[in-house]
Structures are given as C-alpha cells and as structure tokens.
C-alpha positions as CSV (number, residue, x, y, z in Angstrom):
1,M,41.0,6.3,9.9
2,F,41.2,3.9,12.7
3,L,40.9,0.1,13.1
4,K,38.1,-1.6,15.0
5,G,39.3,-5.1,15.4
6,I,36.9,-7.6,16.7
7,L,37.3,-10.8,18.6
8,K,34.1,-12.9,18.7
9,N,32.9,-16.3,19.7
10,K,29.6,-18.1,19.4
11,F,28.0,-16.0,22.1
12,H,29.6,-12.6,22.2
13,C,32.1,-10.3,20.7
14,I,34.8,-8.0,22.2
15,L,35.8,-4.9,20.4
16,L,39.5,-4.2,20.5
17,L,40.4,-0.6,20.2
18,V,43.5,1.0,21.9
19,P,45.3,4.2,21.1
20,L,48.2,2.4,19.6
21,I,46.4,1.3,16.5
22,F,45.0,4.6,15.2
23,S,47.5,4.9,12.5
24,C,45.9,2.1,10.6
25,T,44.1,3.2,7.5
26,Q,41.8,0.3,7.1
27,K,38.0,0.6,7.1
28,H,36.1,0.2,10.4
29,N,35.3,-3.5,11.0
30,N,32.3,-3.6,13.3
31,T,31.1,-7.1,12.4
32,E,32.8,-10.3,11.5
33,K,32.1,-13.6,9.9
34,I,34.2,-16.2,11.6
35,S,34.1,-18.4,8.5
36,P,32.3,-18.1,5.1
37,N,29.5,-20.3,6.5
38,S,29.2,-18.7,9.9
39,P,26.6,-16.1,10.9
40,E,27.3,-12.4,11.0
41,I,27.8,-11.2,14.6
42,L,27.2,-7.5,15.3
43,H,29.1,-5.2,17.6
44,N,26.5,-5.7,20.3
45,G,26.5,-9.5,20.2
46,I,23.4,-9.9,18.1
47,V,23.7,-12.8,15.7
48,L,22.1,-12.4,12.4
49,N,20.4,-15.5,11.0
50,D,21.8,-17.3,8.0
51,N,19.1,-16.0,5.7
52,W,19.6,-12.3,6.2
53,P,17.7,-10.1,5.7
54,P,14.5,-12.0,6.8
55,R,11.4,-12.1,4.7
56,Y,8.0,-11.3,6.2
57,S,4.6,-11.4,4.6
58,E,2.8,-8.1,4.1
59,A,0.0,-7.0,6.4
60,K,-3.0,-5.3,5.0
61,L,-3.4,-3.0,8.0
62,P,-0.7,-1.2,10.1
63,K,1.4,-3.7,12.0
64,A,4.4,-3.3,14.3
65,M,7.6,-5.1,13.2
66,P,8.8,-8.1,15.3
67,V,12.0,-7.3,17.2
68,P,13.8,-10.7,17.7
69,Y,16.7,-9.3,19.7
70,L,14.4,-7.9,22.4
71,D,12.7,-11.3,22.8
72,A,16.0,-13.2,22.8
73,P,19.0,-10.9,23.6
74,P,22.5,-12.2,23.6
75,K,23.6,-14.0,26.8
76,V,26.4,-11.5,27.1
77,I,26.3,-8.0,25.5
78,P,29.5,-6.2,24.5
79,I,29.3,-2.5,25.1
80,N,32.6,-1.4,23.4
81,V,30.9,0.7,20.7
82,G,29.1,3.9,21.6
83,R,27.1,5.2,24.4
84,Q,24.5,2.7,25.7
85,L,21.0,4.2,25.5
86,F,17.9,3.2,27.4
87,V,15.5,3.4,24.5
88,D,14.3,-0.2,25.0
89,D,14.9,-3.2,27.3
90,F,17.8,-4.7,25.3
91,L,20.3,-3.9,28.1
92,I,18.0,-4.4,31.0
93,E,17.6,-7.4,33.2
94,S,15.4,-5.8,35.9
95,N,14.0,-2.3,36.4
96,T,11.8,-0.4,38.8
97,L,12.4,3.0,37.2
98,N,10.1,4.7,34.6
99,R,11.1,5.1,31.0
100,V,10.3,8.6,29.7
101,F,10.6,9.5,26.1
102,H,11.6,13.1,25.2
103,K,11.1,15.4,22.3
104,P,13.4,18.0,20.7
105,L,12.4,21.6,21.1
106,P,12.0,24.0,18.2
107,A,14.6,26.7,17.8
108,K,13.4,30.2,18.5
109,Q,14.8,31.3,15.1
110,N,12.6,28.9,13.1
111,P,12.3,28.7,10.2
112,I,16.1,28.9,9.8
113,L,15.9,28.7,6.0
114,E,13.1,30.2,3.9
115,P,12.4,30.5,0.1
116,D,13.6,34.1,-0.6
117,R,15.2,33.9,-4.0
118,P,13.4,34.1,-7.4
119,W,14.8,30.8,-8.5
120,E,13.3,29.0,-5.5
121,H,9.8,29.3,-7.0
122,H,8.3,26.3,-8.8
123,S,6.6,26.6,-12.2
124,S,3.3,26.6,-10.2
125,G,4.5,29.8,-8.5
126,A,4.9,28.2,-5.1
127,P,8.3,28.7,-3.3
128,Y,10.4,25.9,-1.9
129,A,13.5,25.9,0.4
130,A,13.6,22.7,2.4
131,P,15.3,19.3,2.2
132,F,13.2,16.4,0.9
133,S,15.5,14.1,2.8
134,D,18.6,15.5,1.0
135,G,21.0,16.1,3.9
136,V,22.5,18.4,6.5
137,W,26.1,17.6,7.5
138,Y,29.0,19.1,9.4
139,D,32.1,19.1,7.1
140,N,35.3,19.1,9.3
141,K,37.5,20.0,6.3
142,L,35.5,23.2,5.7
143,N,34.4,23.8,9.3
144,K,30.9,24.4,8.0
145,F,27.4,23.1,8.4
146,R,26.2,22.2,4.9
147,M,22.7,21.7,3.6
148,W,21.3,20.4,0.3
149,Y,17.6,21.1,-0.3
150,L,14.8,20.9,-2.9
151,T,13.8,24.1,-4.6
152,G,11.6,25.2,-7.5
153,G,14.3,26.3,-9.9
154,G,12.4,29.2,-11.3
155,E,13.3,30.0,-14.9
156,N,16.3,27.6,-14.6
157,S,14.0,24.6,-14.2
158,P,14.5,22.1,-17.0
159,E,10.7,21.7,-17.4
160,S,7.4,22.2,-15.8
161,R,6.8,20.1,-12.7
162,A,10.5,19.7,-12.2
163,F,12.3,20.5,-8.9
164,V,16.0,21.1,-8.6
165,T,18.7,20.9,-5.9
166,A,20.2,23.9,-4.1
167,Y,22.8,24.4,-1.4
168,A,23.2,26.5,1.8
169,E,25.9,26.7,4.5
170,S,26.3,27.9,8.0
171,D,29.0,28.5,10.6
172,D,26.7,27.7,13.6
173,G,23.9,25.5,12.2
174,I,21.3,28.3,12.9
175,N,22.2,31.2,10.6
176,W,22.4,30.0,7.0
177,S,23.6,31.7,3.8
178,K,23.0,30.8,0.2
179,P,26.3,31.3,-1.6
180,T,26.5,32.4,-5.3
181,L,27.9,29.4,-7.2
182,N,28.9,28.8,-10.8
183,V,26.8,25.6,-11.5
184,V,24.0,27.9,-12.5
185,P,25.7,31.3,-12.5
186,G,24.3,33.8,-10.0
187,T,22.4,31.1,-8.0
188,N,23.0,28.5,-5.3
189,I,21.6,25.7,-7.5
190,V,24.0,22.7,-7.6
191,S,22.0,20.3,-9.8
192,L,19.3,20.8,-12.5
193,S,18.5,17.1,-12.7
194,P,14.6,17.0,-12.3
195,R,13.9,15.4,-9.0
196,D,11.6,14.4,-6.2
197,S,13.3,12.9,-3.2
198,S,17.0,12.7,-2.9
199,T,19.8,11.8,-0.4
200,V,23.1,13.6,-0.2
201,W,25.5,11.5,1.9
202,L,28.9,12.6,3.3
203,D,30.8,9.3,3.1
204,R,33.5,9.7,5.6
205,D,34.9,6.3,4.9
206,E,35.3,6.9,1.2
207,K,39.0,6.7,0.1
208,D,38.4,8.2,-3.4
209,A,38.2,12.0,-2.8
210,S,36.2,12.5,-5.9
211,K,33.4,10.3,-4.4
212,R,33.4,11.8,-0.9
213,Y,29.9,13.1,-1.4
214,K,27.2,10.8,-2.9
215,F,24.0,12.1,-4.4
216,F,21.2,9.5,-4.7
217,N,18.7,11.5,-6.7
218,V,15.2,10.3,-7.6
219,E,14.8,11.7,-11.1
220,F,12.0,11.4,-13.6
221,R,11.8,10.8,-17.3
222,R,8.6,11.9,-18.9
223,Q,6.6,9.2,-20.6
224,N,3.9,11.5,-21.9
225,E,2.2,14.8,-21.0
226,N,0.7,13.4,-17.8
227,T,3.0,10.5,-16.9
228,V,6.6,10.3,-15.6
229,Q,8.7,7.4,-14.5
230,W,11.0,7.7,-11.5
231,S,14.4,6.1,-11.1
232,M,17.3,6.6,-8.7
233,V,20.5,8.1,-10.2
234,L,23.8,8.0,-8.3
235,R,26.3,10.9,-8.8
236,Y,29.6,11.7,-7.0
237,S,31.3,14.9,-5.9
238,K,34.5,15.8,-4.1
239,D,33.0,19.1,-2.8
240,G,29.2,18.6,-2.8
241,L,28.8,21.3,-5.4
242,S,29.9,19.9,-8.8
243,W,28.4,16.5,-9.5
244,S,29.6,13.7,-11.9
245,E,27.7,12.2,-14.7
246,P,25.5,9.2,-13.5
247,A,27.5,6.3,-12.1
248,A,24.4,4.1,-11.8
249,R,20.7,4.1,-12.5
250,S,17.9,2.0,-10.9
251,G,14.9,0.5,-12.5
252,Q,11.5,2.1,-11.9
253,I,11.0,3.0,-8.3
254,G,8.6,5.0,-6.1
255,D,9.3,8.7,-6.0
256,R,9.9,9.1,-2.2
257,S,12.8,6.7,-2.0
258,T,15.9,7.3,0.1
259,V,19.3,5.8,1.0
260,Y,21.4,5.7,4.1
261,Y,24.6,4.0,5.3
262,D,24.7,1.5,8.2
263,A,28.3,2.0,9.4
264,F,28.0,-0.8,11.9
265,R,27.5,-3.4,9.1
266,Q,29.2,-1.3,6.3
267,K,26.1,-1.6,4.1
268,W,24.2,0.9,2.0
269,I,20.5,0.6,2.8
270,F,17.9,1.5,0.2
271,S,14.6,2.5,1.7
272,L,12.3,2.2,-1.3
273,R,8.8,3.6,-1.5
274,G,6.3,0.9,-2.4
275,F,2.5,0.9,-2.9
276,T,1.2,-2.6,-2.3
277,L,-2.1,-3.9,-1.0
278,G,-3.5,-0.5,-1.6
279,Q,-1.1,1.4,0.8
280,R,2.2,3.2,1.0
281,R,4.9,0.8,2.2
282,R,8.7,0.5,2.5
283,Q,10.8,-2.0,0.6
284,Y,14.4,-2.9,1.6
285,L,17.6,-3.5,-0.2
286,E,21.2,-3.7,1.2
287,N,24.5,-3.7,-0.6
288,E,28.2,-2.9,0.2
289,D,28.5,-1.2,-3.2
290,P,26.4,1.9,-3.7
291,E,26.5,1.6,-7.4
292,L,25.4,-2.0,-7.4
293,G,22.7,-1.2,-4.8
294,V,21.3,1.5,-7.1
295,S,21.4,-0.8,-10.1
296,L,19.5,-3.5,-8.3
297,S,16.8,-1.2,-7.0
298,H,13.3,-1.4,-8.4
299,R,9.7,-1.3,-7.2
300,L,7.9,-4.4,-6.0
301,Y,4.2,-4.9,-6.5
302,D,1.6,-7.0,-4.6
303,D,3.0,-10.4,-3.5
304,A,6.1,-9.9,-5.6
305,Y,9.3,-11.8,-4.9
306,D,12.7,-10.5,-5.7
307,K,16.1,-11.9,-4.8
308,F,17.5,-8.5,-3.6
309,V,14.5,-6.3,-2.8
310,Y,12.4,-7.2,0.3
311,H,9.0,-6.1,1.5
312,W,9.8,-4.3,4.8
313,F,7.1,-2.5,6.8
314,N,4.1,-0.2,6.7
315,A,2.7,2.1,9.4
316,W,2.4,1.0,13.1
317,P,-0.9,0.5,14.8
318,H,-0.3,3.4,17.2
319,D,0.1,5.9,14.3
320,T,-3.0,8.0,14.7
321,P,-5.2,9.5,11.9
322,H,-5.6,13.1,11.1
323,P,-8.3,14.5,13.3
324,E,-10.1,16.0,10.3
325,F,-9.8,12.8,8.3
326,P,-10.4,10.1,11.0
327,D,-11.4,7.4,8.5
328,L,-8.0,7.5,6.7
329,I,-5.6,4.8,7.8
330,P,-2.1,6.3,8.4
331,A,0.7,5.0,6.1
332,I,4.4,5.2,5.9
333,Y,5.4,8.1,3.7
334,N,9.2,8.0,4.1
335,H,11.9,6.5,6.2
336,N,15.4,7.9,6.8
337,A,17.9,6.4,9.3
338,V,21.4,7.0,10.6
339,G,23.8,5.5,13.1
340,Y,23.9,7.1,16.5
341,E,26.3,5.9,19.1
342,S,25.5,2.2,19.5
343,I,22.2,2.1,17.7
344,M,20.5,2.9,14.4
345,L,18.2,5.9,14.7
346,G,15.2,5.9,12.4
347,Y,12.9,8.7,11.3
348,F,9.4,7.5,10.2
349,D,7.5,10.1,8.2
350,I,3.8,9.1,8.6
351,W,1.2,10.1,6.1
352,N,-2.0,11.3,7.8
353,G,-3.8,12.4,4.6
354,P,-5.6,13.7,2.9
355,P,-5.0,12.4,-0.6
356,N,-3.4,14.7,-3.0
357,D,-6.5,15.6,-5.0
358,V,-8.5,16.3,-1.8
359,A,-5.6,18.5,-0.4
360,K,-5.5,20.4,-3.7
361,D,-9.3,21.0,-3.7
362,L,-9.2,22.2,0.0
363,G,-6.0,24.2,-0.4
364,I,-4.3,22.5,2.4
365,Q,-1.1,20.5,3.1
366,K,-0.9,16.9,3.8
367,K,-0.5,16.4,7.6
368,N,2.6,14.3,7.6
369,R,4.5,14.0,10.9
370,T,7.9,12.5,11.9
371,M,8.1,9.7,14.4
372,I,11.1,8.1,16.0
373,G,12.3,4.5,16.0
374,F,15.4,2.5,17.1
375,S,17.2,-0.6,15.7
376,R,20.1,-2.6,17.1
377,D,20.4,-4.9,14.0
378,G,19.6,-2.4,11.3
379,F,16.5,-4.2,10.0
380,H,14.0,-4.6,12.8
381,W,12.6,-1.4,14.2
382,S,11.2,-0.7,17.6
383,R,8.9,2.3,17.8
384,P,7.7,2.5,21.4
385,E,6.7,6.2,21.4
386,A,3.3,6.9,19.9
387,L,3.5,10.7,19.8
388,P,5.3,12.6,17.0
389,F,9.0,13.2,17.4
390,I,8.6,16.3,15.3
391,G,5.0,17.3,14.6
392,D,3.0,19.8,12.7
393,N,1.7,23.2,13.9
394,P,-2.1,23.7,13.3
395,V,-1.9,27.5,13.7
396,D,-2.6,29.4,10.4
397,G,0.5,31.0,9.1
398,A,2.9,28.5,10.8
399,W,5.9,27.6,8.7
400,N,5.2,23.9,9.5
401,W,1.4,23.8,9.3
402,G,1.7,20.5,7.4
403,N,3.8,18.1,5.4
404,V,6.5,17.7,8.0
405,Q,9.4,15.5,6.7
406,S,12.7,14.3,8.2
407,V,16.1,15.3,6.8
408,A,19.0,12.9,6.1
409,G,22.3,13.2,8.0
410,G,21.2,14.3,11.5
411,P,21.5,14.5,14.3
412,L,24.5,16.7,14.4
413,I,26.4,17.1,17.7
414,V,26.8,20.7,18.9
415,G,28.2,20.8,22.4
416,D,25.8,19.1,24.7
417,E,23.0,19.2,22.2
418,L,21.7,17.3,19.2
419,Y,20.6,19.3,16.1
420,F,17.7,17.9,14.0
421,Y,16.5,19.6,10.9
422,S,12.9,19.3,9.5
423,R,10.9,20.3,6.5
424,G,7.5,22.0,6.9
425,A,5.0,23.7,4.6
426,R,2.7,26.6,5.1
427,K,-1.0,26.4,4.5
428,N,-1.6,28.2,1.3
429,S,-4.1,28.4,-1.5
430,G,-1.6,28.9,-4.3
431,F,-0.4,25.3,-4.5
432,W,-1.4,22.5,-2.1
433,D,2.2,21.1,-1.9
434,G,4.1,24.4,-1.8
435,Y,5.7,27.0,0.4
436,T,8.2,24.9,2.2
437,S,10.8,26.0,4.7
438,T,13.4,24.4,7.0
439,G,13.3,24.3,10.8
440,L,15.8,23.3,13.5
441,Y,15.0,21.3,16.6
442,T,17.4,20.7,19.5
443,M,17.6,18.0,22.2
444,R,20.0,17.0,25.0
445,R,22.7,14.7,23.8
446,D,21.4,11.0,24.1
447,G,18.1,12.6,25.2
448,F,15.7,10.3,23.3
449,A,14.7,8.4,26.5
450,S,15.6,8.3,30.2
451,L,15.1,6.0,33.1
452,S,13.5,8.3,35.6
453,S,12.7,8.4,39.3
454,M,11.2,11.7,40.4
455,E,9.3,11.0,43.6
456,S,10.6,7.7,44.8
457,S,13.8,5.6,44.6
458,G,14.3,2.8,42.1
459,T,16.9,0.6,40.6
460,V,17.8,-0.8,37.2
461,V,20.2,-3.8,36.7
462,T,21.7,-4.5,33.3
463,R,22.1,-7.9,31.6
464,P,25.5,-9.4,31.7
465,L,27.9,-7.1,29.8
466,T,31.6,-7.0,28.8
467,F,33.7,-4.0,28.1
468,D,37.4,-3.2,27.2
469,G,37.7,0.4,28.3
470,S,39.1,2.0,31.4
471,Y,36.8,4.8,32.5
472,F,33.1,4.7,33.2
473,F,30.8,7.5,32.2
474,I,27.1,8.4,32.4
475,N,24.8,11.0,31.0
476,A,22.4,11.9,33.7
477,D,20.4,14.7,35.4
478,I,20.5,13.8,39.1
479,K,18.7,16.1,41.5
480,G,18.9,13.6,44.4
481,N,21.6,11.0,44.2
482,L,22.7,8.0,42.2
483,I,24.8,5.1,43.3
484,I,26.3,2.6,40.8
485,E,27.5,-0.8,41.7
486,I,29.3,-3.4,39.6
487,L,28.1,-7.0,40.1
488,D,29.7,-10.3,39.3
489,E,28.2,-13.2,37.4
490,K,26.2,-14.2,40.5
491,G,24.7,-10.8,41.0
492,K,26.9,-9.9,44.0
493,L,28.8,-6.7,44.5
494,I,32.4,-6.9,43.3
495,P,34.4,-5.5,46.3
496,G,35.6,-2.0,45.7
497,F,33.1,-1.2,42.9
498,R,30.5,0.9,44.6
499,S,30.5,4.4,43.2
500,K,30.7,7.6,45.2
501,P,27.3,9.3,45.3
502,I,26.5,11.3,42.1
503,S,24.4,14.4,42.1
504,E,25.1,16.3,38.8
505,D,23.4,17.3,35.6
506,K,25.8,16.7,32.8
507,T,25.9,14.8,29.5
508,K,29.3,13.3,30.4
509,I,30.0,12.4,34.1
510,L,33.1,10.5,35.0
511,V,32.2,7.9,37.7
512,S,34.7,7.3,40.5
513,W,34.6,4.4,43.0
514,E,34.7,4.6,46.8
515,S,37.7,2.3,46.9
516,G,39.7,4.3,44.4
517,K,40.0,1.2,42.2
518,E,40.2,1.4,38.5
519,I,37.4,-0.2,36.3
520,S,40.1,-1.4,33.9
521,S,40.7,-4.4,36.2
522,L,37.4,-5.7,35.0
523,K,38.1,-5.7,31.3
524,N,36.6,-8.5,29.3
525,K,34.9,-10.0,32.4
526,N,31.2,-10.7,32.5
527,I,29.7,-8.1,34.8
528,Q,26.4,-6.2,35.5
529,F,25.8,-2.6,36.4
530,K,23.3,-1.7,39.1
531,F,21.9,1.9,39.2
532,S,20.2,3.0,42.4
533,L,18.5,6.3,41.7
534,N,16.6,8.8,43.8
535,H,15.1,11.8,42.0
536,G,16.6,12.1,38.6
537,D,17.1,10.8,35.0
538,I,19.7,8.5,33.5
539,Y,20.1,8.8,29.7
540,S,23.1,6.6,28.9
541,F,26.3,5.0,30.1
542,W,29.5,3.8,28.5
543,V,33.1,2.7,29.2
544,S,35.8,4.7,27.4
545,P,39.5,4.0,26.7
546,W,40.2,7.7,27.3
547,L,39.9,9.9,30.4
548,S,38.3,12.5,28.1
549,G,35.4,10.1,27.7
550,E,34.9,9.6,23.9
551,S,32.6,6.6,23.3
552,R,33.8,5.2,20.0
553,G,30.2,5.4,18.8
554,S,28.8,6.2,15.4
555,L,28.2,10.0,14.8
556,P,28.2,10.3,11.0
557,G,26.4,13.7,11.0
558,G,29.4,15.1,12.8
559,G,29.8,18.4,14.6
560,P,32.3,21.1,15.4
561,K,34.3,19.0,17.9
562,I,33.5,15.5,16.6
563,H,36.3,13.5,14.9
564,Q,36.2,13.7,11.1
565,S,35.9,9.9,10.9
566,G,32.3,10.1,12.1
567,W,33.2,8.0,15.2
568,D,33.4,9.5,18.6
569,M,37.1,9.5,19.5
570,P,39.7,12.2,20.5
571,I,40.2,14.8,17.8
572,S,44.0,14.3,18.1
573,K,43.8,10.7,17.0
C-alpha cells in the first residue's frame, strides 16, 4: 500500500506522493472533504456539488447525459494522478489538431475460450463459456491471468434454466486452461448458485485476506413454474475458488445488474438494470461498504423516488438500430466500468434487438454491441464515439455473430498493449441465446483517442495545470516532429522549457529540454503545455516522480509488470 495525500483549496488540489511515504499502509486517499460541510474535491480538481449524486428526470427517448465538468472545468487542473488522455476537451484550452478515436483489434487466436466440456452445456443443450460481466484479472500473487465465466452446468446445474459459474486461467492472457477443481469434483465449476449476470472483483485494497475476491452474483429464486425473482448476493473468497455463504442480499433487481469499484472516490458503484418508461435503463447506487450497497439495492419503477437508488441513463441518440430491425429503438443492456489512469472507462452494451421472443422464433442472437465512454467524476459519462468499440460479426459461423457483451476488470496491461475481453454468441437454431465464447481484443496503451496531424501542422494548448512530479512523459507516434513548450500563466514561454524535437513511436517517451533544465523546478506552479505537431499522433502525457515513468494512475485490472496495488508505480515500492 502507499499513501496518496492530498492538499486542496477551493479551486484545485495537489497530490502529494514521494517515494519516502510508500511504507504507509493506509488506503489511497484520492479525494478529500475539507470539513464535514464542504464539497468533495476530486483528484482532477472537479468539485462535486453538495447534493451528490445529482438527480435527473428520465427521458422517454435516448438522450445523452449532461457533462458539467466539460462545460465548466476547474480553473486549474491538477495532473498528479495518472496519464492524461485526450478523450475529451477537459484538458484543452485551444486545439487545431484532429481528435481520432481508435478501436481494439481482434486477436488472431479468437475465440480464446470455447465451450468444450460436457458441464458447459445448458439444460437447453446450448453450450456456454463466456463471462456475463464476471471478470478477467491479473493476480500478481499467482502470476496468472484469471477468468470467471457463465456456463451451463450440465448435470450439475441446480435446476432447469439455471446457469453456474466456472473458472479458467492463463499464463499469457491468450492461451487458457480449465483446471480441475474440488468445488464440483472433476470440473472447473466454482459456484452452483443459479445466476444470470455477475461481477467478480479483485479488491486490491481489501485488508481482510478472506475478502480479497468479491462475488456480486445475480441469483434467482423461483416463484412458480414460469416466474423467477432476481436479487444480488455478495460472497467473499481469499482465492477466487471457494466462496463464502452470503454476506448480503439485495431486494428485487433486474437480472443484468453489475458492480464496479471507483478507486478515485473509494466507492462501490451499483449499475442496476431498470425497465422504466417502456425501456431498458440503468439505475445508480454508490456506497463505501459493499455489503451495505448490496443490501440497499433494489429496482425502481416509473417515476419512483428512492433515497439511495437514482435513475441514471438510457441509450444515447447516436446509438444506431439493427439494420434488420430499423424500427426498434436501441436501449442500454448493460454497463460496466473501471478506473483507467486518470479517468473512469465505461463499457456500454447497447441492445439492438430483436426482442427475445422474435429472436427465438427466428433462431438468431440479439445484436448487442459494446460502446465506449469516459467519465472524470464517476457519474456523468461522455460518449463521443458513435461506432462500436467492440462489435458483432455478421458472417455465418462467426463466434461473435451476436450478443456481444463487455467483461468486468479490463483492460489489462500487457507490455505496450491493453487487453480487452468480450463475450460473443454464434448464430444457431438450437437455442436463441446459446453457444457463447470469449474473445480477446488488443489496443495500444492509452490508445482510445489521439490528437492527430497527418498532412499539416497543428497545435494544442492545455488549460492551466499543476503537477508535483519531476519527469515529463508522452505517449505518441511521431512520424514528423513534435515540439513541446511550457507556458506561464500569461501564455508566454518559460525560458528554458522548449523541448528537443521528438520523432519516435513509443508508449512512454521521456521529454528532454533544450536548456537541460529540470521540470521539477516548476512543481506546484500554474503552467500550460503547448504541443506543436507535424505528422503524428499524441495519445497522452504525464509528469512522473520517477525516471522510470510510472504515472501513479489507476490500473485495477493489473498486468504482468504492474504493481500489485493496482496503481502505476515502481514494482519495487
């Protein structure tokens, strides 16, 4: 563990983190309330209003969320936590470059996990071997990639219609094995609790070793032959294999509900499925205590008010219909999220139809696709990219012909790449929702969006920023050249802080200055960065306390050379 101390005033905060304090065992403090009645100030200077989270009325049709921090950003933005990504205009005062959004590429080995065991068949006969959120994590204690996934259960299923949870592991994140375990002897099943959606979360901050893994499982109780009632059940485990008896249980909720941890605010976020105003929607609950959060969770109905559960969002206007069902309005099917560097990264699984009964009659899968979104306060989401982040494949026989769904935990950091896992389903006549497999997609680290200048030169100037590090780094692909200048509060070049020309393609480039000066002399001063680019792409920048370039950003999914804390810092610390 390490301490993230914070010094804030009314307008901005400064993160204090130096190598001398890494022996501290306290939990990361990324936000602070100056007094019991003062507002919460985030690591990036965003001030949350007194009535947080905000309440918004529901829209009958798809509607984008408001994003207040983009309309009114902090006067000065601290950049001490994580790599600073150009996914929106939060950091930007002026810009003549083009913002380009990028997609991860499918691994040539896809699918990397298929249903090839007898117990992976459902009572319907359809095989299943893919997370339904669940989770993929890198466990530093085992030096293993670990996956939890939904499967049919076969003859081990507690009853018809039930799904169960199985486990797989890998040394490289690509080649996976299904170990024989003792939970259900001779299988890789780790839980027989009848389920729909679930979230398995590796809680790297947990001090109680027996609760290191948390299993938020959406389980059903049968009301009668045709009706079940869903509730979320929280279980704990030290190893992710043997799970405790329930520690908490929710009220009635929607089946496709998930949970994630916002490490910046140290809150568990409950992304609850709702069905109000005739459409699928998401409902929101936050709590520092996962047991209390589960206990407070329940489903809201039209125009319902609850002290803890909030109406959140539906689909966005740019979510497009299925081409074969153009009259169907897209809806939000599921939402997962995770901290990544300095932002929250959100996966939005969009339902494109058709309805279940139509899909069953036609013998096809629903055409769900995964979209990407970004948040800097953990509640408001910006979704500027209209195209799927991970889409379906319309070719007959494709493992991901339909029902593409995101997976909890990712991205994982593997060298210079990000690993994303995805669920997909084959088109089949046996069972309209069956035959699922798992795929892998890879992307350049920080590669969600770049500021690009391919044919002409351009510049971008940041808003006023502060930092407390000593070494300036960028992630860029420069085919021409890039010059970086540091400006004072009046927008004038600070003498000595014009960079040497940069012409490299690396995810971590140490910037040096023509004068040989050290950027540490500008700690805690209000400055701006000016990037002058000719022919290339800039993905991110940051200031590190270490010459090795770790960003102190949030990386909870982990990776083979990522600190076990889930924060980007030297392994030796």
